[in-house]
PALO-47443 format. One line per 4 residues: number of its first residue (from 0); their letters; for each residue x, z, y of N, C-alpha, C, CB. Coordinates in steps of 0.2 Angstrom, whole numbers. Atoms other than C-alpha are relative to their C-alpha. Glycine has a CB too. Example, Ala and Ser with C-alpha at 12.3 -4.5 7.8 and 13.67 -1.06 7.14 Angstrom:
<guvos>
0	as	4:0:-6:62:39:-22:4:0:6:-5:6:0; -4:-1:-6:68:36:-5:-4:3:5:2:-7:2
</guvos>
This chain:
<guvos>
0	mdaa	-3:5:4:-504:-120:-257:-6:1:-6:8:2:-2; 4:-1:2:-518:-124:-270:2:4:-5:-3:-4:-1; -3:-5:5:-520:-110:-284:2:-4:-7:-6:6:-1; -2:3:8:-520:-123:-298:7:-2:1:-6:-7:-3
4	geea	-7:4:-3:-504:-129:-289:2:-6:-5:7:6:-1; -2:7:2:-494:-145:-296:2:3:-7:8:-3:5; 0:-1:7:-492:-149:-314:10:3:-1:-3:-9:-5; -9:-3:1:-471:-143:-312:-2:7:2:8:-4:6
8	tvwd	0:-5:-1:-476:-127:-305:2:4:-2:-4:0:1; -2:-7:7:-469:-112:-314:0:5:5:9:0:-4; 0:-5:-5:-476:-96:-308:6:5:-5:-10:3:0; -2:-5:4:-466:-81:-312:-3:6:-5:1:3:4
12	vvvv	4:-5:3:-479:-70:-319:-7:-3:-2:-1:5:4; 8:1:2:-496:-76:-326:-3:6:-4:-1:-7:-6; 5:-2:1:-509:-64:-330:-5:-2:-3:-1:2:3; 6:3:1:-523:-67:-340:-5:7:-3:1:-7:-7
16	gagp	6:-7:1:-539:-55:-339:1:4:7:2:6:-6; -1:-3:-7:-543:-47:-322:-4:7:1:-3:-6:6; 2:-9:0:-549:-29:-329:5:4:2:-1:3:-8; -4:-2:-2:-542:-15:-324:9:0:-1:-3:4:0
20	agas	-8:4:2:-524:-20:-335:2:-4:4:1:-4:-6; -1:7:-3:-524:-36:-329:2:1:9:-6:-5:-1; -2:1:-7:-526:-33:-311:6:4:2:-6:-1:4; -6:-4:0:-514:-18:-311:9:-4:-1:-2:6:-6
24	aaha	-6:4:-1:-500:-29:-318:1:-5:5:0:-3:-5; -2:4:-7:-502:-41:-305:1:2:5:-4:-4:1; -4:-3:-6:-500:-30:-292:4:2:0:-2:2:2; -7:-3:-2:-486:-23:-298:5:-6:-2:2:8:-5
28	aava	-4:5:-1:-478:-39:-301:-2:-4:7:0:-6:-7; -1:5:-6:-483:-46:-284:3:5:4:-6:-5:4; -3:-2:-3:-478:-31:-276:7:-1:0:-1:6:0; -5:1:1:-462:-34:-282:3:-6:2:-1:1:-5
32	grrv	-1:7:-4:-462:-51:-272:0:-7:-5:7:0:5; 1:5:6:-466:-63:-288:-5:-3:1:1:2:-6; 4:5:-3:-476:-77:-286:-5:1:-8:5:-9:2; 5:-5:4:-490:-70:-299:-8:-6:1:0:10:5
36	llve	8:2:3:-507:-79:-305:-5:3:-5:0:-5:-3; 5:-5:4:-521:-69:-312:-4:-5:-1:-5:7:4; 6:5:2:-533:-79:-323:-5:5:-3:2:-7:-6; 6:-3:3:-551:-74:-329:-2:-4:-1:-4:5:2
40	kael	4:6:2:-562:-82:-339:-9:1:3:-1:-1:-10; 6:-1:-2:-578:-74:-330:0:0:7:-3:5:-1; 2:2:-9:-586:-76:-311:0:8:1:-11:-6:4; 0:-8:-1:-582:-58:-305:-4:0:7:9:4:0
44	pryk	0:-5:4:-589:-47:-301:-3:0:-5:-3:4:2; 5:1:7:-595:-45:-320:-1:7:-4:4:-5:-6; 3:-9:3:-604:-29:-331:5:0:-4:-7:1:-6; -4:-3:5:-592:-20:-341:-3:5:-3:6:2:2
48	tcgg	2:-6:4:-599:-10:-355:6:5:1:-1:-1:-8; -2:-7:-1:-593:8:-350:1:4:4:3:0:-1; 3:-7:-4:-596:25:-343:4:0:7:2:7:-5; -3:-2:-9:-586:23:-328:5:7:1:-8:1:6
52	giig	0:-6:-2:-579:39:-329:9:-2:1:-3:6:-5; -9:0:-4:-560:41:-317:2:5:-1:1:-1:9; -5:-6:0:-549:55:-324:6:0:5:3:0:-8; -7:-2:-3:-533:63:-317:3:-7:0:5:6:-5
56	psrd	-6:5:2:-522:49:-324:-3:-5:4:2:-2:-8; 1:4:-2:-533:35:-318:1:1:8:-5:-1:-3; -2:-1:-10:-534:41:-299:6:-2:1:0:10:3; -6:2:-2:-515:43:-300:2:-5:-2:4:2:-1
60	slpp	-5:7:2:-511:27:-307:-3:-7:5:0:-2:-11; 5:4:-4:-522:17:-293:7:-1:6:-9:4:2; -3:1:-4:-512:8:-281:1:3:8:-1:-5:0; -2:-4:-5:-507:16:-265:-7:-1:5:9:-3:4
64	gfel	5:1:-2:-521:17:-254:-7:-2:1:2:-1:1; 4:4:2:-533:10:-265:-8:7:1:3:-3:-8; 7:-6:0:-552:20:-263:-4:-3:-4:-4:3:8; 4:2:4:-562:23:-275:-6:-2:0:0:3:-2
68	plqd	9:-1:-2:-581:18:-274:-3:5:-7:-6:-9:-1; 3:-3:3:-587:32:-281:-8:2:0:3:4:0; 9:-2:1:-607:36:-287:1:5:0:-5:-2:-5; 1:-7:1:-604:54:-291:6:3:-2:-4:2:-3
72	rvha	-7:-5:3:-590:69:-293:-4:4:-4:4:4:6; 2:-3:5:-592:77:-308:2:9:2:4:-3:-7; -2:-9:0:-590:99:-306:-4:3:-6:-2:4:6; 2:-5:6:-601:104:-321:-1:-8:-8:-12:4:4
76	vtfs	2:6:6:-602:96:-339:-4:4:-7:8:-4:-4; 3:-3:4:-614:102:-352:0:-5:-7:-7:1:2; -2:2:6:-610:102:-370:-4:2:-4:5:3:-1; 1:0:5:-620:99:-386:1:-2:-6:-3:-2:0
80	ldgr	0:0:7:-620:98:-403:-6:-2:-4:1:6:-3; 5:5:4:-630:83:-410:-7:4:1:2:-2:-8; 7:-1:-1:-644:90:-398:0:8:1:-5:-3:-6; 2:-8:1:-642:108:-402:6:5:4:0:3:-10
84	lsrt	-5:-5:-3:-632:122:-394:3:-1:6:4:0:-5; 2:4:-6:-633:116:-377:4:6:6:-10:-2:1; -4:-4:-5:-620:125:-364:4:-6:6:7:6:-5; 0:3:-6:-617:121:-346:8:2:2:-6:2:6
88	rrsr	-6:-3:-4:-598:124:-339:1:-2:6:5:-2:-3; 0:1:-6:-594:123:-322:7:1:4:-5:3:4; -5:-1:-4:-580:119:-311:1:0:8:4:-3:-3; -1:-1:-8:-576:124:-292:4:-8:3:6:8:1
92	hmlf	-3:6:-2:-564:108:-292:-3:-5:-4:8:1:1; 2:5:4:-570:92:-296:3:-3:-7:1:-4:4; -3:2:6:-566:87:-314:2:-8:2:-5:1:-7; 0:9:3:-569:66:-314:-5:-2:5:-3:-2:-8
96	glvn	5:5:-6:-577:54:-303:-3:-6:-4:5:-5:8; 2:6:2:-588:40:-307:-2:-5:4:-5:1:-4; -2:6:-4:-588:22:-303:-4:-5:-4:8:-1:0; 2:7:3:-598:6:-308:3:-5:-1:-4:-3:4
100	rpef	-8:3:3:-585:-4:-318:0:-8:5:1:-2:-9; 1:4:-3:-592:-20:-308:5:0:7:-6:0:0; -6:-1:-8:-586:-13:-290:7:1:-1:-1:6:6; -8:-3:-1:-571:-4:-296:6:-8:-3:1:8:-7
104	dqrl	-7:6:2:-563:-19:-306:1:-6:7:-3:-7:-9; 1:5:-6:-569:-31:-291:6:2:3:-6:-1:5; -6:-4:-7:-557:-19:-277:5:0:-5:-2:9:4; -8:1:4:-542:-20:-292:1:-4:3:1:-3:-8
108	vesa	-3:6:-1:-542:-37:-291:1:-2:8:-4:-6:-3; -3:-1:-7:-543:-37:-270:7:2:1:-5:4:3; -5:-5:0:-531:-25:-271:8:-5:-2:-3:8:-5; -4:4:4:-519:-38:-283:1:-5:5:-4:-3:-8
112	ekag	-1:5:-3:-523:-51:-271:2:2:8:-6:-5:0; -1:-1:-6:-520:-43:-255:10:4:-1:-7:6:4; -6:-2:2:-502:-38:-264:3:-8:1:0:5:-10; -4:8:-1:-498:-58:-265:-4:-3:-7:10:0:-1
116	avlr	0:2:6:-506:-62:-283:-6:-6:3:-3:6:-6; 5:4:0:-517:-78:-283:-7:1:-6:3:-7:0; 8:-1:6:-535:-78:-293:-1:-4:-2:-7:1:3; 3:6:5:-542:-91:-304:-7:3:-4:7:-4:-6
120	tgva	4:1:5:-559:-89:-310:-2:-3:-4:-3:0:2; 3:6:3:-569:-96:-323:6:-4:-3:-3:-5:5; -4:7:2:-554:-102:-331:3:6:-10:10:-3:8; -1:-2:5:-555:-98:-351:8:-4:-4:-6:-2:-1
124	vsrv	-6:1:3:-536:-98:-361:0:-2:-7:3:5:1; 1:0:7:-535:-106:-378:5:1:-3:-3:-5:-2; -5:-2:6:-517:-103:-383:5:1:6:3:-8:-7; -5:1:-3:-501:-99:-378:6:-1:-5:2:5:4
128	eqhg	-5:5:4:-485:-110:-383:7:4:3:-2:-10:2; -5:-1:-2:-468:-104:-382:5:-4:-2:2:6:0; -6:5:3:-459:-117:-390:-5:-8:0:4:2:-10; 4:8:2:-463:-137:-392:-1:-5:8:-11:3:-3
132	savp	0:5:-6:-467:-151:-380:-2:2:6:-4:-5:1; 4:-6:-6:-478:-138:-367:7:1:3:-4:8:-2; -5:-5:-2:-463:-130:-364:7:-5:2:1:4:-7; -7:5:-2:-449:-138:-352:5:2:-1:2:-2:7
136	drrt	-7:-3:2:-435:-125:-356:-2:7:-3:6:0:6; 3:-6:5:-434:-109:-366:0:7:3:4:2:-7; 4:-5:-3:-437:-99:-351:-7:0:3:4:2:4; 5:-1:-2:-453:-104:-349:-6:-1:-6:0:-4:5
140	vavv	4:-2:4:-469:-99:-357:-6:-6:3:0:8:0; 7:4:-1:-486:-112:-358:-6:4:-1:0:-6:-4; 6:-1:2:-503:-106:-355:-4:-4:1:-3:5:4; 7:5:-1:-516:-118:-362:-7:2:1:0:-4:-5
144	ladg	6:-2:-3:-532:-118:-355:-6:-3:-3:0:0:7; 5:2:5:-549:-122:-365:0:-8:3:-7:6:1; 0:8:-2:-549:-139:-353:5:-4:1:-3:-2:7; -6:5:0:-533:-146:-357:7:4:3:-3:-7:4
148	etll	-6:1:-6:-523:-139:-342:4:4:-1:-2:1:7; -6:-3:1:-506:-132:-344:3:6:5:3:-5:0; -4:-4:-5:-500:-116:-333:7:2:-3:-5:8:2; -7:0:3:-480:-114:-335:1:7:3:6:-7:2
152	arav	-2:-4:-4:-474:-97:-330:7:4:-6:-7:6:2; -6:-3:3:-458:-86:-334:0:6:-3:4:2:4; 4:-8:2:-467:-69:-340:-8:-3:-1:1:8:7; 7:0:2:-485:-70:-347:-3:8:-2:-1:-5:-8
156	vgad	4:-5:2:-495:-54:-347:-7:1:-3:1:4:5; 7:-3:3:-509:-51:-359:-6:4:-1:0:1:-3; 6:-5:-2:-525:-41:-352:-6:-3:-1:0:3:8; 6:5:0:-538:-51:-358:-6:5:-6:3:-9:-4
160	gsas	7:-4:4:-549:-37:-368:3:0:-9:-9:-5:1; -4:-4:9:-547:-30:-387:-4:-8:-2:-4:10:-4; 1:8:3:-554:-48:-393:6:-5:4:-10:-4:3; -5:1:0:-537:-52:-388:3:-9:-2:1:4:-3
164	riga	-4:6:4:-530:-73:-389:8:1:0:-2:-8:4; -6:-3:-1:-515:-65:-381:2:4:-2:1:0:4; -4:-5:6:-513:-51:-393:0:-3:-5:-3:5:-1; -1:4:8:-517:-62:-409:7:-5:2:-9:-6:-3
168	hvgv	-6:4:2:-501:-73:-403:6:5:-1:1:-5:6; -7:-4:2:-490:-57:-401:0:4:-7:2:7:6; 0:-4:7:-497:-50:-416:-4:5:-1:6:3:-1; 1:-7:-1:-505:-34:-411:-6:1:-6:-3:1:7
172	rmdq	5:-3:7:-514:-24:-426:-3:5:2:4:2:-8; 4:-7:-2:-528:-12:-424:0:2:-8:-9:-1:4; -1:-4:7:-530:3:-436:-7:5:1:8:4:-1; 5:-5:-2:-546:11:-428:-5:-5:4:2:7:4
176	vdlg	4:2:-4:-560:2:-422:-9:2:0:2:-7:-2; 6:-5:-2:-577:8:-414:-5:-4:3:1:6:5; 7:2:-4:-596:1:-407:-1:6:4:-8:-2:-7; 2:-3:-4:-600:7:-393:-5:-3:3:4:2:4
180	leae	5:5:-4:-618:4:-386:-1:5:6:-9:0:-4; 2:-3:-4:-625:9:-370:-7:-3:5:6:0:4; 7:-1:-3:-640:9:-359:2:1:8:-5:6:-4; 2:-2:-6:-640:8:-338:-7:2:1:2:-5:4
184	ipvp	6:0:-2:-656:17:-334:-2:2:6:-3:2:-4; 3:-1:-5:-664:17:-318:-6:6:-1:-1:-7:1; 5:-7:-3:-674:35:-313:-2:0:5:2:5:0; 4:-4:-8:-685:43:-301:6:5:4:-9:8:-2
188	atva	-4:-3:-2:-675:52:-288:-2:7:-1:0:-1:7; 0:-5:4:-682:69:-297:4:1:-4:-4:0:-3; -3:1:6:-673:65:-312:8:-1:3:-4:-7:-4; -7:0:-2:-657:59:-305:1:7:6:1:-8:4
192	edwa	-1:-7:-4:-657:75:-294:4:4:-5:-7:5:3; -2:-5:5:-656:85:-308:5:-2:-6:-6:2:-4; -5:4:5:-641:74:-316:4:1:5:0:-7:-2; -3:4:-3:-631:72:-300:5:7:0:-4:-3:6
196	grvl	-6:-6:-1:-613:82:-300:1:3:-9:-2:8:9; 1:-4:6:-616:85:-319:0:-5:-6:-8:4:-1; 2:5:7:-612:74:-338:-3:4:-4:6:-4:-4; 0:-3:7:-617:78:-353:4:-4:-6:-6:1:-2
200	idwg	-2:5:5:-608:74:-369:-1:3:-7:8:-1:0; 4:0:4:-616:75:-384:6:-1:-8:-6:-5:1; -6:3:4:-605:77:-401:-6:0:-7:8:5:-1; 6:3:3:-615:66:-412:1:1:-9:0:-8:2
204	plpg	1:0:7:-620:66:-431:4:-3:-4:-7:-2:-1; -5:5:5:-609:53:-437:7:3:-1:2:-7:3; -8:-1:0:-590:58:-440:3:-2:5:3:-3:-6; -4:1:-5:-581:57:-425:-4:-5:8:7:-4:-4
208	sygw	4:4:-7:-596:50:-414:-2:5:6:-9:-3:-3; 2:-3:-4:-602:55:-399:-2:-2:6:3:5:0; 3:4:-5:-613:54:-383:-1:2:7:-5:-3:-1; 1:-2:-8:-614:54:-364:-5:-3:4:7:-1:3
212	vfpk	5:0:-8:-625:54:-348:6:1:5:-6:8:1; -5:2:-8:-614:48:-332:-7:-2:5:7:-8:-2; 5:0:-8:-625:51:-316:3:-5:4:-1:7:5; -2:4:-5:-623:36:-305:-6:0:5:3:-8:-2
216	gdtl	6:1:-4:-636:38:-290:-6:-2:-5:2:-6:5; 7:0:2:-652:32:-295:2:-2:-9:-5:-7:5; 0:4:6:-646:26:-312:6:4:-4:1:-9:1; -5:-4:3:-639:36:-327:2:-5:-8:-5:7:-2
220	tvgv	-6:1:4:-625:30:-339:-3:2:-7:6:4:4; -2:-5:5:-630:34:-356:2:-6:-7:-8:6:-2; -3:6:5:-621:27:-371:2:6:-7:9:-4:5; -3:-2:5:-614:34:-388:5:-5:-4:-6:2:-4
224	iaar	-3:4:4:-601:28:-399:3:4:-7:5:-4:3; -3:-3:8:-595:30:-418:2:-5:-4:-5:3:-3; -3:5:4:-585:20:-431:-3:-6:-1:2:2:-6; 3:5:0:-587:4:-432:-3:-1:-8:4:-6:3
228	gega	2:-2:6:-598:0:-449:-6:1:0:4:5:-2; 5:-3:2:-610:10:-446:-6:-1:6:2:8:-1; 5:3:-5:-622:1:-433:-6:1:2:-2:-4:0; 10:-3:0:-639:4:-439:-1:6:2:-5:1:-8
232	atkr	1:-6:-2:-634:22:-438:2:2:7:4:4:-4; 0:0:-5:-627:22:-422:-6:-2:6:5:-3:1; 5:1:-1:-640:12:-416:-7:6:1:-1:-3:-4; 4:-7:0:-651:28:-421:-1:3:4:0:3:-3
236	yled	-4:-4:-6:-642:39:-412:-1:-1:6:7:-1:-1; 0:-1:-8:-643:32:-396:-8:-2:3:5:-8:4; 8:1:-2:-662:30:-398:-3:6:1:-3:-4:-5; 1:-5:3:-662:47:-405:0:5:8:8:1:-6
240	ftar	-2:-4:-6:-653:54:-390:-2:-2:6:6:1:1; 4:4:-6:-661:44:-376:-7:5:1:-3:-9:-2; 6:-3:-1:-677:51:-381:0:8:1:-3:-1:-6; -2:-5:0:-671:66:-384:-1:4:7:6:0:-3
244	lgla	-2:-4:-7:-666:69:-368:-5:-2:8:8:-3:2; 3:2:-5:-682:62:-360:-1:-4:3:1:3:2; 0:7:-4:-679:45:-354:-1:-6:-4:7:-2:4; 2:6:6:-686:34:-370:-6:-4:6:-4:5:-10
248	gfep	6:3:-5:-700:31:-356:1:-6:6:-2:4:4; -4:3:-4:-689:22:-344:4:-6:-2:4:3:1; -1:7:2:-685:4:-345:10:-2:1:-5:-4:6; -7:2:-2:-666:0:-346:2:-6:4:3:-2:-6
252	siss	-1:7:-2:-659:-13:-333:5:-4:-2:1:-2:6; -5:5:5:-644:-18:-345:1:6:-5:9:-4:4; -3:-4:5:-641:-13:-362:5:-3:-3:-4:2:-5; -8:2:2:-623:-18:-370:2:5:-5:5:0:8
256	ghlt	-2:-5:5:-614:-15:-385:8:-4:1:-3:-1:-9; -6:1:2:-595:-17:-388:3:2:-4:3:1:4; -6:-4:5:-579:-13:-399:4:0:5:3:-3:-7; -8:-1:-3:-564:-4:-395:4:1:-6:0:7:7
260	rcra	-3:0:3:-550:-5:-404:8:3:0:-1:-4:0; -7:-4:-4:-534:7:-404:6:-5:-6:1:12:-3; -7:4:4:-518:-2:-410:2:5:-6:8:-1:5; -4:-6:5:-508:5:-427:6:0:3:2:-2:-8
264	edsp	-5:-6:-3:-493:15:-422:6:-6:0:0:9:-6; -5:4:1:-480:1:-427:-2:-8:3:1:0:-9; 3:6:-4:-490:-14:-419:4:-4:5:-6:2:3; 0:5:-4:-482:-27:-409:-2:1:8:-2:-4:-3
268	lsrg	2:0:-6:-482:-26:-390:4:-5:4:0:7:3; -4:6:-3:-473:-41:-385:3:-3:-5:5:2:6; -4:6:3:-465:-59:-391:2:-3:5:-3:-4:-4; -4:3:-3:-453:-68:-384:-1:2:5:2:-6:-1
272	rvlv	-1:-1:-8:-458:-68:-364:-7:2:1:3:-7:5; 6:-2:-2:-476:-62:-367:0:9:-2:-6:-5:-4; 2:-7:2:-482:-44:-365:-5:0:0:1:6:2; 10:-2:-1:-500:-35:-368:-1:6:1:-6:-1:-8
276	cgda	1:-7:-2:-507:-21:-361:-6:2:-1:1:0:7; 7:-4:-3:-523:-11:-359:-5:-2:-9:-4:-6:10; 5:4:6:-537:-18:-373:3:-3:-4:-4:-5:2; -1:7:2:-528:-33:-376:8:3:-6:2:-6:9
280	agll	-6:-4:2:-513:-20:-384:-2:6:-5:5:3:8; -1:-4:5:-523:-9:-392:-2:9:3:8:-1:-1; -1:-7:-4:-521:6:-380:-5:4:4:4:-2:5; 3:-6:-1:-532:19:-379:-1:7:-1:-4:-2:-2
284	epwt	-1:-7:4:-535:38:-383:-4:0:-5:-1:8:5; 6:0:4:-543:38:-400:-2:4:-1:1:-2:-4; 5:-6:1:-553:54:-399:-5:-2:4:1:6:2; 4:-1:-4:-561:51:-384:-4:-7:2:2:3:4
288	regi	0:6:-3:-559:31:-382:-1:-2:5:-2:-3:-3; -1:3:-6:-554:31:-364:5:-4:1:0:5:3; -5:6:0:-547:16:-359:2:0:7:-4:-7:-1; -3:3:-6:-547:15:-341:7:2:1:-5:1:7
292	sfal	-9:-3:-6:-531:27:-336:4:-3:-5:2:11:1; -5:2:5:-523:18:-352:1:-6:3:-2:0:-8; 1:8:-6:-528:-1:-342:6:1:3:-7:0:6; -2:2:-8:-520:4:-326:7:4:-2:-5:4:9
296	rsgr	-8:-2:1:-504:13:-332:3:-5:-5:2:9:-3; -3:6:5:-499:1:-347:0:-6:6:-5:-2:-8; 0:6:-4:-505:-14:-335:6:1:7:-8:-2:2; -7:-1:-5:-492:-6:-321:5:-2:-3:1:6:3
300	lage	-6:0:3:-478:-5:-333:0:-8:-2:0:5:-6; 1:8:2:-483:-24:-339:3:-3:4:-8:-4:0; 0:4:-7:-481:-29:-322:6:0:3:-5:2:5; -9:-4:-1:-465:-19:-320:6:-5:-4:0:9:-5
304	wavr	-4:2:6:-457:-25:-335:0:-9:0:-3:3:-7; -1:11:0:-463:-45:-333:5:-3:4:-9:-6:3; -3:3:-6:-454:-46:-317:7:2:-4:-2:5:9; -7:0:2:-437:-40:-327:0:-6:-6:3:7:-2
308	vaea	-1:5:5:-442:-52:-342:0:-8:4:-6:1:-7; 0:6:-5:-446:-68:-328:7:-1:3:-6:1:6; -7:2:-1:-427:-65:-323:4:-1:-3:2:3:1; -4:-1:4:-420:-64:-338:2:-8:-3:-4:5:-5
312	hdav	-2:7:1:-408:-79:-341:0:-4:-8:8:0:4; 0:3:6:-410:-81:-359:-4:4:-6:5:-1:-1; 5:-2:4:-419:-76:-373:3:7:-4:-2:-7:-6; -3:-7:0:-409:-61:-377:0:6:4:6:0:-1
316	darr	1:-5:-6:-409:-54:-361:-8:2:1:2:-3:9; 10:-1:-1:-430:-57:-362:-2:4:-5:-5:-8:0; 2:-6:5:-431:-47:-379:2:5:3:4:1:-8; -4:-6:-2:-420:-33:-372:-5:4:6:7:-2:3
320	qaln	3:-3:-5:-431:-31:-357:-9:1:-4:0:-5:7; 6:0:3:-448:-33:-367:1:7:-5:-1:-8:-3; 0:-8:4:-441:-18:-379:-1:4:3:5:2:-2; 2:-7:-6:-439:-8:-364:-7:2:2:3:-1:8
324	ytfa	8:-3:-3:-456:-9:-360:-4:3:-7:-5:-7:3; 1:-6:6:-461:-5:-378:1:8:1:5:-3:-6; -2:-7:0:-452:9:-377:-4:4:7:8:1:1; 3:-4:-4:-458:15:-361:-8:2:-2:2:-3:7
328	iksg	6:0:3:-477:12:-368:0:5:-7:0:-8:-2; -1:-5:6:-472:22:-384:1:6:1:4:-2:-4; -1:-6:-3:-464:35:-375:-3:6:2:2:-1:3; 7:-3:-5:-479:39:-363:-6:0:-5:-3:-7:8
332	lgae	6:0:3:-496:33:-369:1:-1:-9:-5:-7:5; 0:-1:7:-490:31:-388:1:6:-2:4:-5:-3; 1:-6:2:-487:49:-389:-5:4:0:3:3:1; 6:-2:2:-502:53:-382:-7:-2:-4:-2:1:3
336	mgvg	1:3:5:-509:42:-393:-3:4:-10:6:-2:1; -3:-3:6:-504:52:-407:-1:8:0:8:-1:0; 4:-6:-2:-510:68:-401:-8:-3:-1:3:3:10; 7:0:1:-528:59:-399:-2:0:-7:-3:-6:4
340	rsml	3:1:8:-528:54:-417:-1:7:-3:6:-5:-6; -1:-6:3:-525:72:-423:-7:1:1:6:5:2; 6:-3:-1:-538:78:-413:-9:-5:-1:1:3:8; 4:2:3:-550:63:-419:0:4:-6:2:-7:-1
344	alfs	-1:1:7:-546:67:-437:-5:8:0:8:-1:-3; 3:-7:-1:-550:86:-432:-8:-1:2:5:6:7; 5:-1:-4:-565:84:-421:-7:-5:-8:1:-6:10; 3:4:6:-572:70:-438:-1:5:-4:3:-5:-4
348	rrpg	1:-7:5:-570:86:-449:-5:6:1:6:3:0; 3:-7:-1:-574:101:-440:-5:-1:9:7:7:0; 2:0:-7:-587:97:-423:-1:6:3:-5:-3:1; 3:-9:-4:-593:114:-422:4:3:2:-4:5:-3
352	llha	-8:-3:-1:-576:121:-421:1:-3:7:7:-5:-6; 1:3:-8:-574:110:-406:-4:2:5:-2:-5:1; 6:0:-4:-591:112:-399:2:8:2:-9:-2:-5; 0:-7:0:-588:132:-400:6:3:4:0:2:-8
356	altg	-4:-2:-3:-571:132:-393:0:-1:8:4:-2:-3; 3:4:-7:-578:121:-377:-3:4:4:-5:-6:0; 4:-4:-3:-591:131:-375:0:9:0:-5:-3:-1; -1:-8:2:-585:150:-380:5:4:1:0:0:-7
360	frpa	-8:-2:1:-567:149:-378:1:-1:6:6:-5:-5; 0:4:-4:-563:150:-361:7:-3:2:-4:3:5; -7:2:2:-544:145:-362:-2:-9:-1:3:4:-7; 1:6:4:-551:129:-372:-4:-4:7:-5:1:-10
364	wkaf	2:4:-7:-562:124:-355:5:-1:3:-5:2:4; -4:4:-5:-549:125:-344:5:-4:-2:3:5:5; -4:8:3:-537:113:-355:-3:-5:2:1:-2:-7; 4:7:0:-552:101:-354:-1:0:7:-7:0:-6
368	arvt	0:1:-7:-553:104:-334:6:-3:2:-2:7:5; -5:2:-3:-536:101:-333:2:-6:-1:4:4:0; -3:6:0:-532:87:-342:-5:-6:3:2:-2:-6; 6:5:-2:-550:78:-336:5:-1:9:-10:5:0
372	rgst	-4:2:-6:-541:82:-317:5:-3:0:2:5:3; -7:4:0:-525:76:-322:4:4:1:2:-5:5; -7:-3:-1:-514:91:-320:4:1:-7:-1:9:4; -4:-1:5:-509:90:-337:-2:-7:-6:-2:7:-3
376	slge	3:6:5:-512:79:-354:-1:5:-6:6:-8:-2; -1:-3:4:-515:81:-373:5:1:-2:-3:-2:-3; -9:-1:2:-497:77:-377:3:6:2:5:-6:4; -3:-5:-3:-491:88:-365:-3:8:-3:0:-2:9
380	lvrt	1:-7:1:-501:104:-369:2:1:-7:-8:2:0; -3:1:7:-496:99:-387:7:2:0:0:-8:-3; -6:1:-2:-479:98:-381:2:7:2:1:-5:5; -2:-6:-2:-478:115:-373:-5:5:-3:-1:0:9
384	hpaa	3:-5:6:-489:125:-386:1:0:-5:-4:0:-1; -2:1:8:-481:126:-402:-6:3:-4:9:5:-2; 5:-4:4:-494:139:-408:-8:-6:0:-1:9:6; 5:6:-2:-507:122:-402:1:-4:-4:-1:-3:7
388	rral	-4:5:6:-497:110:-412:-1:2:-7:10:1:1; 3:-2:8:-498:120:-428:-6:0:-2:1:6:-3; 8:0:4:-515:124:-428:-3:-6:0:-6:4:4; 2:4:2:-519:107:-424:2:-4:-7:-1:-4:5
392	etls	-2:4:7:-508:98:-438:-4:2:-6:8:0:-2; 3:-3:5:-516:112:-449:-7:-3:-2:1:6:2; 7:1:2:-535:108:-447:-1:-6:1:-5:4:4; 0:4:-2:-532:91:-443:0:-4:-8:5:-1:6
396	r	-2:4:7:-527:87:-462:-6:1:-4:6:5:-5
</guvos>
């Protein structure tokens, strides 16, 4: 069948955005045997500003049989405090893996296609309508494209990034916006060898800021992130950080920037038969701004609940299923975000304390390693250690 289908074609689920969240949603809905259309405005593969760190929760959320295109396996982390007090901690077990996002995202989309989803690229979405002349019945959502074409679906999943049109339709509100700047820097083999298997995390000069170096073969991904509104200072931090590392003489192959956005705790995740996930929903870890695992996990949940929304016979049942999706997100990822907000508040006020703990207090390093490997989470650590919860609450005030 033609991917565009006939004018009267009604898809069970239309997913907007083919990043990790959208591909995961499309895979989950297609595996359930539903007719799924995945639309993406760019042509694939496409570059994405991202460190490309695949921590344990990301690995555990991948489709069955998915092979990670790892560029490196991290066994050591060097921590520094704005370039000072540098110390490297090592682990016998791999902490996390590193990928190039274009290849990683492309493979996720291919996995969704193998499950039965249909892909259309170069498709820009203008708006979503749940009422009016474009909607043939109350069980249908109209996805209106920029060229005027209308796609019909029983359920829609918005995974179209942090500047999401679908998120705007749902009414997603953000209470934290950060600016990330990044450079992909090709380096000689002698430099690459020095970084192999090791990443650098530098606690930065701006409140809540940090920088990173992630090695990927003959290229180093170097970036910094800080609160929006400090653009000039964030750019200066990246320049100083790169120079301090001795990398200023190498020409980046790509220099880019992007905004990350965290949802307000009471922000909606659905409206009618439309669900949002990943960056479109403002779902990412507020302290580290890690978003891949949140995208994969929320995308899978959105795909699974979109199937139930598509099956709903009336507005009441559709709303019930959408609220179940909201509950699933809030009880899991939402709880982790709450701990992340407290960690960010503590880190913003006392970065030296965090640095001292990770570099000089073995239990803190072991907890960091367990979180990155996926054997626990920040939320789980706080839930199971009352003393840690009380300390975090006290210090973050």
